[in-house]
All heavy atoms as an XYZ file, in Angstrom:
1023
protein
N      84.754    107.606     82.594
C      84.545    107.596     84.044
C      83.122    107.607     84.315
O      82.385    108.440     83.735
C      85.312    108.687     84.779
C      85.000    108.681     86.328
S      85.927    110.021     87.181
C      87.550    109.929     86.453
N      82.602    106.466     85.099
C      81.197    106.413     85.280
C      80.775    107.139     86.540
O      79.731    107.852     86.663
C      80.771    105.013     85.402
C      79.347    104.857     85.683
C      81.169    104.217     84.208
N      81.668    107.151     87.543
C      81.433    107.873     88.827
C      82.788    108.317     89.397
O      83.664    107.581     89.579
C      80.795    106.847     89.734
C      80.451    107.540     91.115
C      80.032    106.582     92.175
N      79.657    107.219     93.416
C      80.418    107.879     94.220
N      81.622    107.984     94.034
N      79.798    108.579     95.158
N      82.880    109.721     89.604
C      84.087    110.187     90.197
C      84.144    109.805     91.660
O      83.136    109.751     92.387
C      84.007    111.658     89.940
C      82.614    111.969     89.755
C      82.037    110.712     89.278
N      85.328    109.691     92.280
C      85.416    109.390     93.664
C      86.876    109.668     94.148
O      87.716    110.013     93.391
N      87.121    109.451     95.403
C      88.412    109.775     96.076
C      89.061    108.559     96.732
O      90.234    108.638     97.058
C      88.091    110.835     97.170
C      87.630    112.132     96.521
C      88.669    112.961     95.885
O      89.832    112.818     96.102
O      88.257    113.646     94.858
N      88.328    107.495     97.257
C      88.916    106.548     98.111
C      89.460    105.333     97.378
O      90.521    104.786     97.915
C      88.004    106.069     99.102
C      87.559    107.094    100.108
N      86.259    107.131    100.777
C      88.141    108.231    100.535
C      86.157    108.146    101.577
N      87.292    108.822    101.401
N      88.935    104.868     96.284
C      89.421    103.688     95.669
C      89.036    103.826     94.149
O      87.859    104.318     93.848
C      88.849    102.385     96.348
C      87.350    102.343     96.258
C      89.402    101.164     95.729
N      89.804    103.225     93.316
C      89.489    103.153     91.834
C      88.869    101.824     91.639
O      89.571    100.785     91.838
C      90.631    103.365     90.934
O      91.155    104.670     91.185
C      90.322    103.272     89.489
N      87.643    101.640     91.092
C      86.995    100.418     90.655
C      87.066    100.349     89.084
O      86.513    101.218     88.418
C      85.606    100.226     91.174
C      85.585    100.264     92.715
C      85.032     98.830     90.617
C      84.237    100.172     93.251
N      87.898     99.501     88.581
C      87.988     99.347     87.145
C      87.139     98.078     86.636
O      87.296     97.077     87.257
C      89.430     99.106     86.618
C      90.439    100.240     87.066
C      91.953     99.762     86.718
C      90.011    101.556     86.334
N      86.238     98.350     85.780
C      85.407     97.326     85.347
C      84.967     97.458     83.866
O      85.315     98.369     83.291
C      84.068     97.217     86.412
O      83.412     95.971     85.995
C      83.281     98.399     86.052
N      84.152     96.485     83.397
C      83.700     96.572     81.901
C      82.514     95.585     81.788
O      82.331     94.753     82.567
C      84.912     96.268     80.915
C      85.442     94.922     81.125
C      84.922     93.857     80.303
C      86.474     94.615     82.046
C      85.449     92.618     80.427
C      86.988     93.389     82.129
C      86.518     92.354     81.369
O      87.044     91.067     81.494
N      81.778     96.006     80.733
C      80.723     95.063     80.362
C      79.609     94.960     81.395
O      79.327     95.983     82.239
C      81.146     93.664     79.858
O      80.147     92.963     79.307
N      79.167     93.756     81.770
C      78.020     93.560     82.739
C      78.346     93.882     84.141
O      77.587     94.413     84.954
C      77.641     92.045     82.617
C      76.581     91.691     83.602
C      76.144     90.249     83.207
N      75.971     89.478     84.500
C      75.623     88.284     84.407
N      75.426     87.577     83.309
N      75.458     87.591     85.452
N      79.646     93.763     84.443
C      80.157     93.978     85.784
C      80.025     95.543     86.117
O      80.108     95.982     87.323
C      81.584     93.498     86.022
C      81.731     92.030     86.090
S      80.826     91.356     87.520
C      79.419     90.427     86.640
N      79.961     96.353     85.122
C      79.811     97.749     85.295
C      78.516     97.988     86.308
O      78.596     98.836     87.123
C      79.623     98.550     84.128
C      79.248    100.063     84.256
C      78.880    100.734     82.955
N      78.356    101.986     83.208
C      78.235    103.054     82.311
N      78.681    102.682     81.090
N      77.642    104.099     82.632
N      77.449     97.352     85.969
C      76.186     97.451     86.629
C      76.275     96.896     88.189
O      75.774     97.554     89.078
C      75.006     96.915     85.914
C      74.955     97.351     84.598
C      75.440     96.667     83.450
C      74.321     98.620     84.388
C      75.318     97.253     82.145
C      74.269     99.242     83.155
C      74.741     98.553     81.997
O      74.636     99.107     80.726
N      77.117     95.868     88.345
C      77.442     95.324     89.593
C      78.187     96.418     90.314
O      77.959     96.618     91.693
C      78.065     93.967     89.563
C      77.222     92.877     89.152
N      77.182     91.750     89.761
C      76.172     92.804     88.214
C      76.292     90.806     89.061
N      75.669     91.537     88.244
N      79.155     96.974     89.764
C      79.979     97.958     90.401
C      79.233     99.177     90.841
O      79.386     99.695     91.944
C      81.139     98.301     89.544
N      78.301     99.614     89.967
C      77.410    100.870     90.317
C      76.532    100.457     91.510
O      76.231    101.428     92.280
C      76.735    101.274     89.156
C      77.693    101.927     88.059
S      78.687    103.227     88.763
C      77.449    104.480     89.107
N      76.041     99.277     91.507
C      75.115     98.875     92.768
C      75.963     98.917     93.923
O      75.531     99.386     94.976
C      74.595     97.444     92.465
C      73.540     97.384     91.356
C      73.014     95.972     91.083
O      73.725     95.010     91.477
N      71.805     95.778     90.512
N      77.169     98.361     93.842
C      78.107     98.362     95.018
C      78.433     99.778     95.427
O      78.498    100.040     96.588
C      79.269     97.512     94.721
N      78.672    100.627     94.429
C      79.001    101.990     94.712
C      77.888    102.738     95.549
O      78.226    103.490     96.510
C      79.259    102.779     93.419
N      76.640    102.483     95.267
C      75.591    103.025     96.035
C      75.663    102.637     97.537
O      75.466    103.440     98.424
C      74.261    102.654     95.498
C      73.974    103.286     94.184
C      72.605    102.837     93.555
C      72.386    103.316     92.151
N      71.249    102.744     91.520
N      75.859    101.299     97.751
C      76.031    100.801     99.144
C      77.253    101.308     99.723
O      77.156    101.822    100.854
C      76.102     99.265     99.041
O      75.027     98.691     98.442
C      76.284     98.717    100.417
N      78.318    101.510     98.956
C      79.541    102.053     99.671
C      79.431    103.526    100.051
O      79.884    103.997    100.992
C      80.729    101.907     98.601
C      81.228    100.414     98.433
C      82.038    100.388     97.133
C      82.016    100.082     99.662
N      78.713    104.321     99.088
C      78.534    105.706     99.523
C      77.683    105.801    100.808
O      77.944    106.681    101.739
C      77.787    106.451     98.422
C      77.298    107.805     98.924
C      78.758    106.564     97.251
N      76.667    104.966    101.049
C      75.927    104.993    102.175
C      76.764    104.527    103.448
O      76.358    104.827    104.604
C      74.741    104.029    102.017
C      73.749    104.568    101.094
O      73.559    105.757    100.915
N      72.937    103.640    100.512
N      77.861    103.891    103.219
C      78.789    103.434    104.229
C      79.845    104.459    104.510
O      80.831    104.067    105.259
C      79.224    101.991    104.034
C      78.256    100.929    104.100
C      78.888     99.581    103.965
C      77.919     98.557    104.196
N      78.588     97.226    104.567
N      79.965    105.523    103.746
C      80.947    106.589    103.923
C      82.121    106.361    103.040
O      83.147    107.152    103.217
N      82.168    105.535    102.046
C      83.276    105.462    101.102
C      82.962    106.191     99.743
O      81.739    106.400     99.506
C      83.513    103.906    100.721
C      83.886    103.078    101.891
C      82.976    102.337    102.604
C      85.174    103.025    102.337
C      83.290    101.645    103.658
C      85.608    102.267    103.433
C      84.645    101.536    104.144
O      84.987    100.844    105.102
N      83.918    106.649     99.057
C      83.700    107.368     97.869
C      84.495    106.749     96.689
O      85.588    107.075     96.359
C      84.283    108.773     98.076
C      83.936    109.741     96.957
O      83.009    109.375     96.119
O      84.420    110.779     96.870
N      83.903    105.687     96.122
C      84.627    104.990     95.137
C      84.488    105.650     93.749
O      83.550    106.316     93.325
C      83.812    103.614     94.993
C      82.411    104.017     95.423
C      82.630    105.107     96.414
N      85.565    105.657     92.965
C      85.690    106.043     91.570
C      85.481    104.791     90.683
O      86.216    103.910     90.850
C      86.967    106.840     91.226
C      87.053    107.270     89.915
C      87.987    108.524     89.745
O      87.629    109.594     90.378
O      89.134    108.354     89.221
N      84.513    104.899     89.823
C      84.241    103.729     88.942
C      84.491    104.209     87.497
O      84.066    105.089     87.082
C      82.667    103.364     89.087
C      82.392    102.137     88.094
C      82.334    102.962     90.527
N      85.329    103.374     86.881
C      85.718    103.544     85.521
C      85.352    102.314     84.642
O      85.682    101.194     85.107
C      87.260    103.829     85.316
C      87.678    105.054     86.071
C      87.714    103.876     83.936
C      89.155    105.382     86.072
N      84.603    102.480     83.645
C      84.240    101.514     82.679
C      85.287    101.455     81.642
O      85.510    102.473     80.910
C      82.982    101.865     82.024
C      82.358    100.739     81.140
O      83.183     99.890     80.755
O      81.196    100.828     80.760
N      86.106    100.419     81.510
C      87.170    100.278     80.635
C      86.573     99.849     79.219
O      86.490     98.774     78.918
C      88.211     99.204     80.922
C      88.570     99.468     82.549
C      89.456     99.366     80.161
C      89.138     98.165     83.077
N      86.161    100.893     78.554
C      85.585    100.583     77.251
C      86.560    100.070     76.137
O      86.136     99.250     75.380
C      84.925    101.860     76.716
C      83.783    102.345     77.501
C      83.111    103.549     76.784
N      81.833    103.836     77.516
C      81.139    104.898     77.157
N      81.480    105.629     76.248
N      80.043    105.081     77.904
N      87.727    100.434     76.328
C      88.734     99.971     75.432
C      89.609     98.955     76.177
O      90.413     99.277     77.065
C      89.681    100.986     74.846
O      90.748    100.519     74.086
N      89.561     97.679     75.710
C      90.366     96.586     76.401
C      91.711     96.477     75.792
O      92.666     95.881     76.319
C      89.568     95.231     76.375
C      88.262     95.252     77.068
C      87.590     93.895     77.032
C      88.423     95.687     78.588
N      91.857     96.952     74.534
C      93.177     96.924     73.918
C      93.174     98.090     72.885
O      92.479     98.068     71.987
C      93.412     95.646     73.219
C      94.857     95.488     72.718
C      95.089     94.074     72.255
C      96.663     94.009     71.828
N      97.068     92.722     71.543
N      94.015     99.125     73.175
C      94.796     99.263     74.392
C      94.016     99.904     75.527
O      92.916    100.422     75.320
C      95.865    100.379     73.932
C      94.982    101.148     72.899
C      94.122    100.192     72.218
N      94.569     99.701     76.693
C      93.995    100.279     77.876
C      94.174    101.737     77.921
O      95.231    102.227     77.313
C      94.663     99.642     79.190
C      94.375     98.306     79.470
C      95.600     97.450     79.738
C      93.173     97.706     79.467
C      95.276     96.134     80.012
C      93.036     96.370     79.655
C      94.079     95.537     79.989
N      93.354    102.433     78.338
C      93.401    103.896     78.604
C      94.283    104.228     79.831
O      93.729    104.526     80.845
C      91.976    104.678     78.628
C      92.103    106.075     78.638
O      93.241    106.658     78.719
O      91.051    106.854     78.599
N      95.526    104.010     79.711
C      96.466    104.205     80.871
C      96.442    105.565     81.376
O      96.848    105.822     82.541
C      97.869    103.707     80.635
C      97.943    102.142     80.518
C      99.415    101.692     80.123
C      97.413    101.472     81.820
N      96.154    106.546     80.494
C      96.171    107.975     80.973
C      95.048    108.129     82.013
O      95.268    108.684     83.162
C      96.010    108.855     79.792
C      95.897    110.390     80.187
N      97.005    111.012     80.585
C      94.888    111.245     80.201
C      96.814    112.270     80.911
N      95.392    112.435     80.678
N      93.867    107.789     81.716
C      92.714    107.894     82.723
C      92.870    107.057     83.847
O      92.678    107.498     84.952
C      91.487    107.475     81.904
C      90.163    107.498     82.928
S      88.608    107.142     82.236
C      88.278    108.711     81.512
N      93.347    105.796     83.678
C      93.525    104.785     84.658
C      94.704    105.479     85.680
O      94.537    105.465     86.895
C      93.954    103.506     84.203
C      92.788    102.872     83.668
C      94.365    102.592     85.401
C      93.130    101.542     82.771
N      95.692    105.968     85.087
C      96.796    106.543     85.876
C      96.401    107.747     86.692
O      96.795    107.811     87.877
N      95.561    108.636     86.105
C      95.148    109.747     86.826
C      94.275    109.332     88.072
O      94.332    109.919     89.123
C      94.346    110.710     85.925
C      95.280    111.523     85.018
O      96.451    111.693     85.337
N      94.633    111.904     83.880
N      93.530    108.314     87.821
C      92.634    107.865     88.902
C      93.470    107.177     89.949
O      93.234    107.371     91.205
C      91.611    106.823     88.463
O      90.759    106.428     89.498
N      94.462    106.416     89.664
C      95.327    105.749     90.630
C      96.145    106.824     91.438
O      96.245    106.666     92.687
C      96.313    104.751     89.998
C      97.319    104.276     90.907
C      95.492    103.613     89.332
N      96.622    107.747     90.755
C      97.281    108.876     91.506
C      96.433    109.636     92.450
O      96.904    110.111     93.452
C      97.823    109.930     90.429
C      99.002    109.265     89.598
C      99.435    110.199     88.425
C     100.511    109.582     87.610
N     100.754    110.433     86.363
N      95.129    109.583     92.233
C      94.209    110.268     93.157
C      93.751    109.396     94.322
O      93.665    109.855     95.417
C      92.957    110.667     92.301
C      91.841    111.428     93.138
C      90.702    112.004     92.368
C      90.086    111.112     91.436
N      88.862    111.621     90.796
N      93.378    108.113     93.990
C      92.871    107.180     95.086
C      93.862    106.355     95.748
O      93.678    105.858     96.786
C      91.784    106.348     94.474
O      92.397    105.382     93.617
C      90.719    107.164     93.664
N      94.952    106.047     95.124
C      96.002    105.165     95.575
C      95.553    103.742     95.749
O      96.378    102.923     96.423
C      96.643    105.778     96.787
C      97.085    107.249     96.574
N      98.196    107.494     95.941
C      96.438    108.326     97.003
C      98.306    108.764     95.882
N      97.344    109.351     96.535
N      94.416    103.311     95.412
C      93.967    101.860     95.628
C      93.113    101.462     94.398
O      92.383    102.314     93.878
C      93.085    101.849     96.902
C      93.697    101.992     98.132
C      92.766    102.261     99.318
N      93.503    102.254    100.534
C      93.999    103.330    101.018
N      94.004    104.488    100.243
N      94.671    103.490    102.109
N      93.213    100.240     93.989
C      92.602     99.714     92.781
C      91.934     98.344     92.989
O      92.545     97.462     93.566
C      93.623     99.604     91.600
C      92.876     99.119     90.443
C      94.235    100.982     91.302
N      90.746     98.340     92.714
C      89.905     97.082     92.524
C      89.433     96.910     91.173
O      88.854     97.669     90.588
C      88.635     97.136     93.496
C      87.725     96.040     93.445
C      88.505     94.759     93.928
C      86.498     96.366     94.211
N      89.836     95.711     90.586
C      89.426     95.400     89.225
C      88.324     94.386     89.371
O      88.378     93.398     90.153
C      90.558     94.782     88.474
C      91.742     95.798     88.311
C      90.115     94.266     87.087
C      92.997     95.125     87.820
N      87.248     94.556     88.812
C      86.095     93.656     88.763
C      85.742     93.221     87.380
O      85.515     93.948     86.479
C      84.844     94.401     89.390
C      83.649     93.420     89.382
C      85.070     95.029     90.721
N      85.865     91.911     87.173
C      85.547     91.298     85.790
C      84.717     90.033     85.886
O      84.762     89.377     86.919
C      86.981     90.999     85.159
C      87.804     90.018     85.862
C      89.124     89.602     85.082
O      89.242     89.977     83.933
O      89.963     89.041     85.774
N      84.059     89.744     84.797
C      83.232     88.587     84.830
C      84.059     87.376     84.404
O      83.699     86.245     84.646
C      82.091     88.895     83.776
C      80.990     87.728     83.942
C      79.750     88.021     83.041
O      79.706     89.138     82.625
O      78.906     87.046     83.113
N      85.125     87.565     83.611
C      85.818     86.423     83.153
C      86.626     85.801     84.194
O      86.815     86.364     85.337
C      86.773     86.757     81.892
S      88.047     87.883     82.192
N      87.170     84.672     84.044
C      88.016     83.865     84.985
C      89.309     84.653     85.182
O      89.804     85.379     84.327
C      88.152     82.553     84.664
C      86.860     81.775     84.614
S      87.124     80.157     83.828
C      85.439     79.672     83.392
N      89.935     84.416     86.396
C      91.071     85.097     86.830
C      92.319     84.779     85.887
O      92.975     85.705     85.397
C      91.462     84.806     88.342
C      92.724     85.475     88.687
C      92.956     85.251     90.198
N      91.909     85.806     90.944
C      92.013     86.858     91.731
N      93.101     87.531     91.705
N      90.956     87.196     92.442
N      92.512     83.549     85.631
C      93.685     83.003     84.896
C      93.612     83.531     83.473
O      92.750     83.086     82.721
N      94.537     84.417     83.049
C      94.643     84.846     81.723
C      93.558     85.866     81.303
O      93.451     86.160     80.128
N      92.906     86.388     82.296
C      91.844     87.342     81.937
C      92.312     88.766     81.807
O      93.452     89.034     81.978
N      91.392     89.690     81.521
C      91.754     91.116     81.263
C      92.348     91.655     82.627
O      93.261     92.533     82.666
C      90.484     91.914     80.894
C      90.045     91.432     79.569
C      90.759     93.370     80.879
C      90.962     91.618     78.406
N      91.838     91.171     83.808
C      92.217     91.685     85.014
C      93.809     91.424     85.252
O      94.321     92.207     85.984
N      94.230     90.343     84.914
C      95.680     89.921     85.058
C      96.489     91.039     84.193
O      97.549     91.494     84.752
C      95.826     88.486     84.614
N      96.149     91.245     82.946
C      96.860     92.117     82.097
C      96.702     93.603     82.674
O      97.774     94.304     82.686
C      96.245     92.202     80.747
O      96.397     90.943     80.073
N      95.614     93.939     83.204
C      95.392     95.255     83.704
C      96.253     95.441     85.059
O      96.888     96.543     85.263
C      93.887     95.488     84.051
C      93.508     96.896     84.231
C      93.854     97.828     83.183
C      91.834     96.917     84.302
N      96.255     94.345     85.870
C      97.066     94.334     87.071
C      98.544     94.648     86.752
O      99.224     95.432     87.402
C      96.890     93.148     87.938
O      95.527     92.968     88.340
C      97.739     93.140     89.176
N      98.987     93.950     85.721
C     100.436     94.027     85.325
C     100.689     95.500     84.896
O     101.594     96.082     85.217
C     100.694     93.031     84.178
N      99.872     96.092     84.047
C     100.003     97.405     83.463
C     100.049     98.412     84.538
O     100.800     99.279     84.566
C      98.947     97.675     82.347
N      99.107     98.289     85.555
C      99.025     99.245     86.595
C     100.208     99.088     87.591
O     100.899    100.171     87.920
C      97.788     99.054     87.397
C      96.556     99.345     86.611
C      97.758     99.895     88.807
C      95.200     98.978     87.235
N     100.653     97.980     87.815
C     101.844     97.681     88.667
C     103.095     98.336     87.996
O     104.032     98.888     88.613
C     101.937     96.140     88.956
O     100.806     95.849     89.670
C     103.082     96.005     89.966
N     103.243     97.951     86.660
C     104.366     98.447     85.928
C     104.476    100.019     85.900
O     105.574    100.555     85.856
C     104.424     97.911     84.580
C     104.729     96.412     84.534
C     104.446     95.752     83.241
O     104.205     96.422     82.235
O     104.676     94.595     83.102
N     103.321    100.636     85.623
C     103.337    102.031     85.353
C     102.996    102.987     86.520
O     103.444    104.097     86.563
C     102.268    102.330     84.310
C     102.684    101.744     82.919
O     103.522    102.346     82.172
N     102.067    100.681     82.488
N     102.257    102.426     87.489
C     101.870    103.332     88.683
C     102.232    102.702     90.131
O     101.557    103.002     91.015
C     100.390    103.541     88.571
C     100.009    104.023     87.134
C      99.299    103.226     86.283
C     100.462    105.293     86.681
C      99.072    103.717     85.017
C     100.110    105.703     85.464
C      99.410    104.907     84.592
N     103.232    101.835     90.138
C     103.556    101.116     91.409
C     103.701    102.162     92.571
O     103.338    101.985     93.642
C     104.698    100.202     91.286
C     105.117     99.543     92.448
N     106.115    100.103     93.399
C     104.685     98.434     92.987
C     106.188     99.218     94.377
N     105.295     98.260     94.165
N     104.529    103.206     92.194
C     104.792    104.191     93.328
C     103.564    104.974     93.856
O     103.629    105.568     94.890
C     105.791    105.296     92.788
C     107.161    104.626     92.518
O     107.492    103.522     93.106
O     108.046    105.146     91.898
N     102.548    104.900     93.183
C     101.380    105.663     93.539
C     100.430    104.717     94.392
O      99.409    105.266     94.935
C     100.494    106.189     92.489
C     101.399    107.197     91.653
C     101.917    106.949     90.539
C     101.453    108.588     92.181
C     102.753    107.826     89.712
C     102.219    109.511     91.454
C     102.877    109.176     90.371
O     103.552    109.973     89.610
N     100.565    103.433     94.487
C      99.694    102.497     95.097
C      99.972    102.399     96.693
O     101.155    102.389     97.024
C      99.862    101.141     94.450
C      99.342    101.011     93.119
C      99.777     99.575     92.496
C      97.825    101.171     92.962
N      98.983    102.580     97.443
C      99.093    102.317     98.947
C      98.751    100.900     99.348
O      98.920    100.619    100.553
C      98.176    103.362     99.662
C      98.721    104.670     99.681
O      99.881    104.942     99.198
O      97.855    105.605     99.829
N      98.274    100.130     98.368
C      97.935     98.699     98.635
C      98.054     97.935     97.328
O      97.975     98.559     96.235
C      96.467     98.653     99.182
N      98.213     96.654     97.388
C      98.324     95.871     96.163
C      96.898     95.928     95.387
O      95.829     96.159     95.946
C      98.457     94.379     96.681
C      98.891     94.501     98.062
C      98.363     95.828     98.596
N      97.079     95.829     94.055
C      95.892     95.826     93.282
C      95.054     94.498     93.588
O      95.709     93.459     93.673
C      96.200     95.863     91.787
C      94.994     95.768     90.810
C      96.996     97.029     91.403
N      93.832     94.693     93.742
C      92.907     93.479     94.113
C      91.993     93.289     92.821
O      91.573     94.235     92.118
C      91.997     93.831     95.254
C      91.020     92.661     95.530
C      92.852     94.101     96.495
N      91.792     92.035     92.449
C      91.086     91.683     91.306
C      90.041     90.615     91.704
O      90.295     89.527     92.265
C      91.935     90.994     90.214
S      91.051     90.779     88.678
N      88.739     90.994     91.568
C      87.634     90.069     91.655
C      87.264     89.523     90.332
O      86.901     90.206     89.475
C      86.413     90.875     92.318
C      86.636     91.385     93.721
C      85.333     92.010     94.163
C      86.867     90.142     94.780
N      87.308     88.222     90.270
C      87.013     87.547     88.926
C      85.949     86.406     89.227
O      85.651     86.012     90.377
C      88.200     86.911     88.306
O      89.237     87.832     88.291
N      85.421     85.873     88.137
C      84.410     84.719     88.286
C      85.228     83.541     88.746
O      86.446     83.491     88.502
C      83.747     84.481     86.991
O      82.867     85.522     86.590
N      84.598     82.597     89.343
C      85.231     81.331     89.729
C      85.659     80.638     88.557
O      85.061     80.692     87.425
C      84.249     80.533     90.543
C      83.985     81.169     91.909
C      83.046     80.249     92.703
O      83.075     79.048     92.591
N      82.200     80.837     93.520
N      86.639     79.755     88.671
C      87.264     79.113     87.574
C      86.618     77.818     87.338
O      87.153     76.734     87.371
C      88.806     78.785     87.952
C      89.590     78.433     86.626
O      89.056     78.562     85.604
O      90.700     77.983     86.848
N      85.267     77.922     87.011
C      84.466     76.858     86.590
C      83.585     77.225     85.476
O      83.376     78.529     85.290
C      83.511     76.432     87.773
C      84.363     75.937     89.041
C      82.595     77.608     88.197
N      83.050     76.243     84.636
C      82.133     76.656     83.659
C      80.880     77.461     84.264
O      80.435     76.876     85.236
C      81.693     75.345     82.908
C      82.763     74.504     83.377
C      83.325     74.859     84.733
N      80.384     78.476     83.594
C      79.275     79.226     84.092
C      78.033     78.410     83.995
O      77.729     78.014     82.764
C      79.158     80.590     83.453
O      80.379     81.288     83.592
C      78.007     81.428     83.955
N      77.317     78.109     84.975
C      76.094     77.291     84.848
C      74.970     78.132     84.135
O      74.914     79.359     84.131
C      75.608     77.021     86.363
C      76.534     77.779     87.115
C      77.517     78.462     86.382
N      74.026     77.425     83.515
C      72.918     77.972     82.754
C      71.887     78.591     83.794
O      71.341     79.578     83.544
C      72.292     76.989     81.772
C      71.154     77.631     81.058
C      71.391     78.574     80.032
C      69.823     77.368     81.421
C      70.375     79.097     79.386
C      68.753     77.767     80.625
C      69.106     78.834     79.688
O      68.067     79.290     78.972
N      71.578     77.825     84.909
C      70.648     78.197     85.838
C      70.993     79.597     86.575
O      72.152     79.608     87.000
C      70.398     77.135     86.801
N      70.142     80.508     86.538
C      70.333     81.804     87.103
C      70.778     81.832     88.549
O      71.853     82.604     88.936
N      70.234     80.910     89.359
C      70.600     80.913     90.807
C      72.060     80.400     91.002
O      72.764     80.821     91.920
C      69.637     80.102     91.671
O      69.543     78.779     90.984
C      68.287     80.721     91.808
N      72.386     79.399     90.155
C      73.774     78.837     90.192
C      74.818     79.782     89.562
O      75.849     79.910     90.051
C      73.830     77.516     89.491
C      73.041     76.438     90.118
C      73.105     75.214     89.223
C      73.596     76.115     91.547
N      74.400     80.535     88.577
C      75.246     81.501     87.928
C      75.633     82.643     89.017
O      76.759     83.018     89.011
C      74.541     82.270     86.774
C      75.446     83.221     86.047
C      74.664     83.926     84.874
O      73.457     83.902     84.897
O      75.378     84.548     84.072
N      74.817     83.083     89.775
C      75.018     83.953     90.770
C      76.190     83.615     91.812
O      76.895     84.506     92.310
C      73.764     84.311     91.648
C      72.843     85.148     90.892
C      71.520     85.425     91.691
O      71.526     85.291     93.004
O      70.531     85.870     91.062
N      76.396     82.450     91.833
C      77.381     81.792     92.760
C      78.748     81.733     92.082
O      79.789     81.793     92.849
C      77.099     80.425     93.318
C      75.986     80.345     94.385
C      74.639     80.207     94.211
C      76.169     80.533     95.746
N      73.948     80.197     95.256
C      74.800     80.500     96.265
C      77.257     80.733     96.538
C      74.700     80.582     97.709
C      77.042     80.998     97.892
C      75.708     80.898     98.494
N      78.751     81.873     90.835
C      80.047     81.831     90.063
C      80.637     83.151     89.688
O      81.769     83.314     89.526
C      79.947     80.874     88.894
O      78.918     81.494     87.916
C      79.477     79.494     89.183
N      79.709     84.221     89.497
C      80.225     85.600     89.170
C      80.222     86.514     90.230
O      79.569     86.289     91.208
C      79.439     86.066     87.921
C      77.913     86.288     88.304
C      79.527     85.100     86.679
C      77.208     87.105     87.267
N      80.942     87.588     90.124
C      81.129     88.600     91.159
C      79.751     89.279     91.368
O      79.173     89.699     90.389
C      82.246     89.534     90.751
C      82.378     90.631     91.834
C      83.510     88.889     90.569
N      79.445     89.379     92.688
C      78.205     90.089     92.972
C      78.498     91.400     93.764
O      79.622     91.552     94.283
C      77.420     89.116     93.966
C      76.959     87.820     93.266
C      76.059     88.098     92.126
O      75.135     88.872     92.107
N      76.254     87.415     91.023
N      77.567     92.286     93.734
C      77.773     93.590     94.482
C      78.257     93.463     95.845
O      79.055     94.294     96.376
C      76.485     94.312     94.322
C      75.772     93.709     93.086
C      76.330     92.269     93.114
N      77.733     92.593     96.638
C      78.181     92.381     97.981
C      79.679     92.093     98.167
O      80.373     92.548     99.067
C      77.391     91.362     98.769
N      80.183     91.322     97.186
C      81.629     90.900     97.205
C      82.481     92.145     96.880
O      83.550     92.423     97.393
C      81.920     89.892     96.176
C      81.291     88.566     96.449
C      81.399     87.591     95.278
O      80.748     87.824     94.313
N      82.330     86.623     95.437
N      81.910     93.078     95.971
C      82.628     94.359     95.591
C      82.683     95.241     96.890
O      83.770     95.779     97.239
C      81.942     95.062     94.474
C      82.087     94.136     93.287
C      82.593     96.351     94.229
C      81.162     94.630     92.067
N      81.565     95.346     97.583
C      81.575     96.138     98.892
C      82.552     95.606     99.793
O      83.326     96.353    100.357
C      80.026     96.155     99.456
C      80.243     96.798    100.870
C      79.067     96.847     98.493
N      82.580     94.358    100.031
C      83.654     93.806    101.093
C      85.074     94.026    100.653
O      85.817     94.330    101.471
C      83.381     92.213    101.196
C      82.211     91.958    102.100
C      82.131     90.463    102.561
N      82.050     89.497    101.393
C      81.000     89.099    100.703
N      79.794     89.664    101.238
N      80.982     88.282     99.775
N      85.304     93.942     99.373
C      86.679     94.179     98.796
C      87.152     95.647     99.043
O      88.262     95.820     99.395
C      86.720     93.681     97.362
N      86.168     96.539     98.725
C      86.480     97.907     99.043
C      86.697     98.217    100.406
O      87.572     98.903    100.853
C      85.481     98.818     98.318
C      85.683    100.286     98.761
C      85.368     98.768     96.764
N      85.822     97.558    101.319
C      86.068     97.810    102.743
C      87.419     97.253    103.155
O      88.038     98.056    104.038
C      84.853     97.185    103.452
C      83.569     97.829    103.291
C      82.341     97.059    103.894
O      82.550     95.795    104.077
O      81.447     97.682    104.312
N      87.816     96.235    102.730
C      89.157     95.737    103.037
C      90.290     96.600    102.565
O      91.226     96.839    103.204
C      89.354     94.337    102.563
C      88.425     93.199    103.305
C      88.517     91.900    102.719
O      88.948     91.667    101.689
N      87.976     90.970    103.486
N      90.208     97.043    101.305
C      91.146     97.888    100.719
C      91.323     99.206    101.406
O      92.424     99.718    101.561
C      90.830     98.183     99.210
C      91.473     97.402     98.146
C      90.911     97.600     96.776
C      93.015     97.534     98.189
N      90.178     99.788    101.854
C      90.199    101.105    102.546
C      90.227    101.028    104.033
O      90.131    102.043    104.667
C      88.824    101.791    102.110
S      88.860    102.222    100.358
N      90.547     99.814    104.661
C      90.567     99.740    106.098
C      91.529    100.783    106.703
O      91.277    101.296    107.777
C      90.995     98.331    106.548
C      89.918     97.466    106.752
C      90.404     96.153    107.274
O      91.545     95.793    106.990
N      89.675     95.408    108.008
N      92.622    101.117    106.075
C      93.611    101.956    106.604
C      93.169    103.473    106.644
O      93.719    104.321    107.226
C      94.945    101.862    105.808
C      95.572    100.495    106.113
C      96.832    100.253    105.314
C      97.234     98.902    105.469
N      98.469     98.629    104.729
N      92.042    103.691    105.920
C      91.542    105.158    105.892
C      90.786    105.424    107.148
O      90.823    106.618    107.462
C      90.323    105.284    104.719
C      90.868    105.317    103.373
C      89.627    105.292    102.472
C      91.748    106.569    103.186
N      90.437    104.527    107.953
C      89.670    104.783    109.175
C      90.538    104.805    110.430
O      91.591    104.436    110.561
C      88.625    103.686    109.274
C      87.907    103.570    107.904
C      86.550    102.997    107.922
O      85.998    102.817    108.986
N      85.990    102.650    106.791
């Protein structure tokens, strides 16, 4: 666990951990309390830690750099839904890179991968019912 929180579980790994932490700072300033978990083990998933977080926050946002189709996020969504469905107050949301080859130019790359502002918007939508 990178950051404990109460309102939403953000599951991420690799480079997206830094984007999630940037977003968490913004979210805290807006009154949200996100829990951020760096999934260090992609196989097997640490379902014990993930489950404890889901039971506490009841909302999950997965943030990954790979593309949505066939990505880790899809497997993680399935595992969470199968094991912790009764604890969820909203569907699991997954933010993934666009389904295009990642461009080499940095400015174009920013348009294809998940950015902190997108994470903030997704958490705000997931937590709308809190307010």
